[in-house]
C-alpha positions in Angstrom: -16.9 -27.0 -7.6 -18.6 -24.3 -9.7 -17.1 -20.9 -10.4 -19.2 -18.1 -9.0 -20.8 -15.5 -11.3 -20.0 -11.9 -10.8 -23.6 -11.4 -9.5 -22.9 -13.9 -6.7 -19.8 -12.1 -5.3 -21.6 -9.8 -2.9 -19.6 -6.8 -4.0 -20.0 -3.5 -2.2 -21.4 -0.5 -4.0 -19.1 2.6 -4.1 -21.3 4.2 -1.4 -21.1 1.0 0.8 -17.4 0.9 0.3 -17.0 4.6 1.4 -19.1 4.0 4.5 -17.5 0.7 5.5 -15.0 0.3 8.4 -11.6 0.5 6.9 -8.4 -1.4 7.7 -6.2 0.9 9.7 -3.6 1.0 6.9 -2.5 3.9 4.7 -0.4 3.2 1.6 2.2 5.7 0.4 3.6 5.3 -3.1 7.0 7.0 -3.2 8.0 7.9 -6.8 6.3 5.0 -8.6 6.9 5.3 -12.3 4.7 2.5 -13.7 1.1 3.5 -14.2 0.1 -0.2 -14.2 1.7 -0.7 -10.8 -0.2 2.3 -9.4 -3.5 0.9 -10.7 -2.7 -2.5 -9.2 -2.0 -1.0 -5.8 -5.4 0.8 -6.0 -7.1 -2.5 -6.8 -5.4 -4.4 -3.9 -6.2 -1.5 -1.6 -9.9 -1.7 -2.6 -9.9 -5.5 -1.9 -8.6 -5.1 1.7 -10.5 -1.9 2.6 -7.4 0.3 2.9 -8.0 3.7 4.5 -6.2 5.9 2.0 -3.4 6.0 -0.7 -1.0 8.9 -1.0 0.7 9.4 -4.4 4.0 11.1 -4.0 6.7 12.6 -6.2 6.6 11.3 -9.8 3.8 8.9 -9.0 1.0 9.6 -11.5 -2.5 10.5 -10.5 -5.9 9.4 -11.7 -7.6 9.8 -14.0 -5.3 8.2 -16.5 -6.2 5.4 -18.9 -3.2 3.2 -17.9 -4.0 3.5 -14.2 -7.6 2.8 -15.0 -6.7 -0.3 -17.0 -5.4 -2.1 -13.9 -7.4 -0.3 -11.2 -10.7 -1.3 -12.7 -12.6 1.5 -11.0 -10.9 1.3 -7.6 -9.7 4.9 -8.0 -13.3 5.8 -7.4 -13.6 3.8 -4.1 -10.3 4.1 -2.3 -9.6 7.6 -1.0 -6.4 9.1 -2.4 -4.4 12.3 -2.4 -1.4 13.6 -4.2 1.5 15.0 -2.1 4.6 16.2 -3.9 7.1 15.6 -1.1 7.1 12.2 0.6 9.2 13.3 3.6 6.8 16.2 4.4 3.9 13.8 4.3 5.7 11.2 6.5 6.5 13.9 9.1 2.9 15.1 9.0 1.5 11.6 9.5 4.0 10.9 12.4 2.8 14.0 14.1 -0.7 12.4 14.1 0.8 9.3 15.8 0.6 7.2 12.6 3.5 4.7 12.6 5.6 4.7 9.4 6.6 1.4 7.9 9.0 1.3 4.9 9.1 -1.8 2.8 12.7 -2.1 2.0 15.8 -4.3 2.2 17.9 -2.6 4.9 20.2 -3.3 7.8 18.3 -4.5 10.8 15.0 -4.7 8.9 12.3 -6.8 10.5 11.2 -9.7 8.4 7.5 -9.4 7.5 6.7 -12.8 9.0 8.2 -11.6 12.3 6.3 -8.3 12.4 3.2 -8.2 14.7 1.2 -5.0 14.3 -0.5 -3.4 17.2 -4.3 -3.5 16.7 -4.7 -0.1 18.3 -2.1 1.6 16.0 -2.6 3.2 12.6 0.1 2.4 10.1 1.3 4.0 6.9 3.2 1.6 4.6 5.7 3.1 2.1 6.5 1.4 -1.1 9.3 2.8 -3.2 10.4 3.3 -6.8 10.8 0.3 -9.0 14.6 0.8 -9.4 15.8 2.9 -6.4 13.3 1.7 -3.7 12.2 3.8 -0.8 14.2 7.0 -0.5 16.9 6.7 2.2 15.6 9.8 4.0 12.2 8.0 4.3 13.9 4.8 5.6 15.7 7.0 8.2 12.4 8.5 9.4 10.5 5.2 9.5 9.4 3.7 12.8 9.9 0.2 11.3 11.5 -1.1 8.1 10.0 -4.4 7.0 11.6 -6.8 4.5 9.7 -9.4 2.6 11.7 -12.7 3.0 12.8 -14.0 -0.4 14.7 -17.2 -0.9 15.6 -17.3 -4.6 18.3 -15.7 -6.7 16.7 -12.3 -7.4 15.6 -10.9 -4.1 13.5 -8.4 -5.9 9.7 -8.2 -6.3 7.6 -5.9 -8.4 6.1 -3.1 -6.3 2.5 -4.3 -7.0 3.4 -7.8 -5.9 5.2 -6.4 -2.8 2.1 -4.4 -2.0 -0.2 -7.4 -2.4 2.0 -9.5 -0.1 2.4 -6.9 2.6 -1.2 -5.6 2.6 -2.6 -9.2 2.7 -0.2 -10.1 5.6 -1.0 -7.0 7.7 -4.7 -7.3 6.9 -4.7 -10.9 8.2 -2.8 -10.0 11.3 -5.0 -7.0 12.1 -8.3 -8.7 11.4 -7.3 -11.8 13.4 
């Protein structure tokens, strides 16, 4: 096997990305403190054609050199918006029939491998603060709470890793 050169990767231009059909997923970052995590989520969202990212609460906004360092330009491709209050945003999205999924360890959570998304439904996936997780009021308002199964001793994943796992899983399930 030969590694591919960057010129062989068939990358979309920014314009082509903007015009392409998006995966019906919205990402909500609820009070994310690490600029590197924010940038990583942008990069993952670009890779899987995510519709939009909402940055909420203390989550920093581009342009910022530490976001840019991990985003590698994906802040220019993925649509994003800052909204101060996550609950207000969630209620607004629910009014548009967008189903809210919190990624959290909670009572009666659905394991990610057991969740089957409806191909006709738009979803917003909420990822929470690195220490406190998704705010309880957001969990309460969610249509579904999904937990990533973990079998080791820590039962804790970095938010950028969680986003990668969940977005990839839902992308595969939605794209068949």
